[in-house]
N, C-alpha and C positions, 0 to 999 in steps of 0.2 A: 472426765468423759473422753477427752481426746486420747488419754493414755489407754483407756479400755478399748477404744476403737482400734488403736494401733495393735494391741494384743490380739484382737479378733482378726485383724488383717493377717498377722503373722500365722495364726492358727489355720486360716484359710489357705495360705501358701503351703503350709506343711501338708494339709490334706490333699491338695492338688498335685503334690509331688509323688510320682509313681515309684514303683519298686526299683526301676533302673537306677535312679540317683542313689537310693539308699544302699543297694548292693554294690555299686561301684565305690561308694564311700567306704563300705566295709572292707573291700579289697584294698583300697588306698591305706586304710588303717594298718594293715599287716605289711605293706611294702615299707613302712617306716618303723615297724616294731623292732626288727633286727638292728638297724642302725642306732636306734635309741638305746637299745640294750648295750650295744658295744661301747658307746660313750661312757656309760657307767662302769663297764668292765675295764676300760682303758687304764685307769690308775693301777689296777691289779696286774695287768700285763706289763706296765711300765716298771713296777717294782720287781716282778719275777725275772724279767729279762734285763733289768738294770739299765733302762733307757734314759736318755736325756730328753729335755723338753723338745728339742729340735727333732730328735728321732721320733718322738710321739707325734709331733705335728706332721712329719713326713708320711707317716702311715695314712693320715687322712688326705694329705695332698695327693699321694699316688692313686688313691681311690678316685678322687675328683678328676685327675688327669686322664685316667683310663676311661672314665665315663664319657669323655669327649668322643671317643671312637664309637660309642654306642648311640649317642643322641641323634646325629644327622641321619644315619641309615635307618633308624627306627621310624623317624618321621616320614621319610620317603616311602617306606614300605606301607605305612598307614594310609598315606594319601593316594598312592598309586595302586595298591592292591585292596585296601579296605578291610583286612582281616583283623579287626579290632578285638573281637572277643577272644580269638586265639592268642593274640599278643598279650592281653591282660592275664589270661590263665597261665601262660608260660612264665610271665614276669613274676607272678605270685609263687609259682612252684620253685623258681630259681632262687628266690630271695635269701633263704637260709643256708644254701649249700656252701658258698664261700666262707661264711662265718663258721660253719661246721668244720671246714678244713683248717681255719685259723686255730680252732680249739685243739687240733691234732699237731700243731706246729710248736717246736721247742727252740727254734732259732729265729733271729730277726729276719734273715733272708727269706725264709718260707712265709713268715707273717706278711712281709711286704709283697711277696708274689701273690698270695691269695687275696690280699686287700685290693689288688688291682681289679678283681672281679666282683667285689661285693656290691657295686652299684648298678650292675647290669639289669637286674630285675626291676629296681626302682625306676631307672630311666627308660626302660622299655614300656613301663606302665603309663607314664604321663601323656605321651602323644596320643595314644589310643583312647584313654579315658577322657581327657579334657576336650579333645576335638569332638567326641561323641556328645558330651554334655553341652558344648557350645552350640552344636547344631540342634539339639533337641529342645533347648531352653533359650532361644535367641532373645526373648523379651525379658528374661530373668537371668541373664548370663552371670551377673555378679553374684546373685543369690545361689545359683547352682554350683558355681565354682567355689563359693564360700563353704557350702555344705560339704563338697568334696574335700576341701582343705581342712575341714574338721577332722577328717580321718587321721592325718598325721598327728594332730593335737591329742586325739584319743590314744593312739598307739604310743606316742612319746610321753604321755602323762601316766598311763598305766604301766608301761614297761619299766621305767626306772623304779617306780614304787614296788612292783612285784619282784623285780630282780634284786633290788636292795635288800628285801627280806630273804630271798632265796640264797643270797651270798652269805647270809649268816649260817647256812646249813650246807650249802654246796660250793664246790670250787667254781671259779669263773669259767673253766673249760667245760664243765658239766652243763652250765647254763647255756653256753653256745650250742651244745649238742641238742638240748631241749628245744632251742629256738627253731630248729629245722621243721618241727611238726606243724605249727599254726599256718604257715604259708601254704604248705601242701594241702592241708585240710580245706582252707578257704578257697584255694584254686579249684578244687574238686566241686565245692558247693556252687561257685559261680558258673563253672562249666556245665554242671548238671541241671541247675535250676534257673539259670538265666540265659546263657549263651547257646544252649541247645534248644531253645524254644522260640517264641515269636518276637520278643523284644529286640533281639539283635538285628532282625530284618528292618525294623523301623529305625534303628540307630545307625545302621551301616550306611556309608556314603559310596557314591559311584567312584570308580577309579578314574584318575586323570591320565591323559596321554603325557608322554615325556615332554613334548613341546609346550603343552599347556602348563605343565609343572614349572618349566624354566621361565615361562612368561610371568607366572605368579610370583616366583622368587625374585625376579627382576623388579617387579612393582613394589614388593615389600622392602627390598634393599634400597630403593630410591625414596622411601618415606623417612624424613628426618625424625619424626616423632617416634617411629619404631626403633630407630638407632639409639635415640636418647633413652628409651625405655630399656634397651639392652644394658646400657650403663647403670641405670637405676636398679634393675634387677640384680646385676652383678654386685653392686655395692651392698645391697641388702643381704645377698647371699654370703658375702665375705663376713659380714657381722654375725650372721646366724651360725656359720661354720666355725668361726673362731670361738663363739660362746659354747657351742656344742662340744668342742674339743677341750677347752681349758677351764670352763666353769666346774665340771666334776673334779678336775685336778685341784682347783682352788678350794673347793668345799672339803675334800677329803684330806689333802696333803697340807694345806695351809691353815684352814679353820679347824682341822681335826675332827670333823664330823664322821659318824659311823656311816657305813654304806646305806643302811636303811634311812637315816635322816637325810643324807645327801640325795637319795632317790626321791624322798618326799619333797625336798626343795625344788628339784628339777621338775617334778610333777606339777608343782604350783605354777611354774611358768607356762607349761603346756595347757593346764586347765584354764588359766586366764586367757591364753590364746584361743582356746576352744570357744570361749564366750565372745571374744572380740571379733573373731573371723566372720560369723554370719551377720553381725551388726554392721561391720564395715562394708561387706559385700552388698547388703541390702541398701544401705545409705548411698553407696556409690551408684547403684542403679537409678536412684531417684535424684540425687543432688550432683552427680558428676564424679568421675574418678579422681580428677586432679586435686580437688579440695580435700578429699579423704586421705589420699596418699601423702600430701604435704603435711597434714596434721599428724599422721601416724609416724612418719620418718623423723620429724622434728621432736616429737615426744620420746621416741626411742633413744635418740642421741642424748637428750637431757637426762633420762633415767640412767643410762649407762655411765654418764659422767659422775653421778652422785652415788651409784650403787656401792662402790668400794668403801665409802666412808662409814657405812652403817655396820659392817662386820656381821656377826651372826646374832642379830637381834630381831625384834618384831618389825623394825623399820627395814631391815634387810629383806625380810620375807615380803613385806609390802612392796618394796622396790622390785623384787623379782616378779611379783604378780603384774605390776604395771609394765615391766619389760616384756613379759610374754604377751600381754594384751596388745600392746602397740606393734611389736615386732612381727607377730604372726597375723595381725589383722590386715596389714597392708599387702600380704602375699596374694590373696585372691583378687584384690583390686588391680594389682599389676597384671596378673594373668588375664583378667576380664578386659582390661584396656588393650592389651596386646591383641586379643582375639577380636575386639571391636575394630581395630585398625587394619588387620591383615585380611587378605582374601579368604572368604569362608571355605573354599575348597582346600585351602592349605592349612587347616586347623592343626593337623598332626605335625606338619613341618614347622609351623610357627612355634608350637610348644617345644618341639625337639631343639629348634634353633635357640630358643631362650633358655632351655635347660642346659644346652651346651655352653652358652655364654655364662650362665651361672656356675657351671662346673669349672670353667676357666678362671673366673674371678675367685671362687671359693677355694680352688686349689692353692691359691697364693696365700690365703689367710692363715692356715695352720703353721706354715713354715715361717711366715713373717712374725706371727705372734710368738712362735717358739723362739725365734731369734731375739725378739724384744724381751721375752720373759727370762731367757738365760742371762741377759746382760743388764737389764734394768728392773727386773722383777715382774711378777705376773700381773700386778695391777696396771703397769704401763701398757701391757697388751690390751687390757680392757679400754684404756683411754684411746688407743689406736683404733679399736673397733667403733667407739663412739664417733671418732672423726670420719670413718668411712661412710657411715649412714648419714651423718650431717652433710657430707659432700654430695650425696645423692639428691638432697633437697634442691640444690641449685640446678641440677639437670631437670627436675620435675617442673620447676618454674619456667623453663624454656620450651616446654611441650604445649602445643595448642590442643585444646580439648575439642575434638570433632564430634559433632552430633550424628552425622549421617554414617551408615555402615559402609564398609569398604565394598567397592564394586566386585561383582563376580568375574572370575577368569573366563568361564564359559557361560554364555547366555542361555537361560532356560528356554526351551522351545515354547512358543505361544500355544495356548490351548485352542483347539478347533471346536467351534460351537456347532 
């Protein structure tokens, strides 16, 4: 009976969730579609241009470093101007353009140049989308962000599977050209059917003065729990980025899997993450962020340590599923905790600041993993990634879980009766 009641409660939550959350989640799906596609195409690019592991890792690193220039300004714009709908539509429209240009490139120099722009759309999206959801669903913040986080899991599970099959018939360059279409189509849909109507007015926030903005940033920077969460988010991002870069190479070049089968294996991790994400977000709303985050990070490190021993067997597939379940489940928990602790008027900047810190940490991961793989083998790189997420657990243990929300920067005027 208790289980039936839990399922009924879940169904009530889904029915109470309006179209804003689902449409933003759809948009989030396509901001991750192109990056997920590129990871599976990377082994083909490596072979065609005769790149080393270090050069392959640098392609991902240059993207992450360039994203740092986008994160902070995008958060400031969101908080001070509040044009969230416009930013989300532009982010979606931009997503596929740099990848399209990579498909036109035949030298490593030009590939590196265009890779510097591929994350612009993705990192413009997050401050606007997540701050909107944080304000609209304050009592179910973990759940709302978890549903939003399902978007990447959907995109990153379908994309490798579909692209793996397409690569049996099309070149990797043609696949990049095709990827330009979905982002533009979904951007138009969001602009036409959501952001041009009444819902954006409910979701939009008032702009802050520059003085209020600086005051809020100072408060956030003086909170040790927020600073520790910066480190935790960075370590988790290092793990995820390293796996995104080298797991496809390991599957195709070392285990000898076909592109279709490699895409299926990668889809398994994302599908498992899609299941784990709303579960973790909902539990964290009720039981606390710290408990869920600690369990997820510890489980991720354990699965990573044992993953390489199974090779391409059913145990390997099972390990991949558990890896995706735990690694992606903790992502919305971290974001919800960040937005719990930060001033509510700075939702966009908190998201962009954390995205920037994640870009900084994750930019190191492909280069470090490439260096390790060139010298000690690709499995050694996976052990390094297990160590990074294990280290994050110690930082989580030092964070105090605060129950009360962060105070507002600007007090709301009292209602006159």
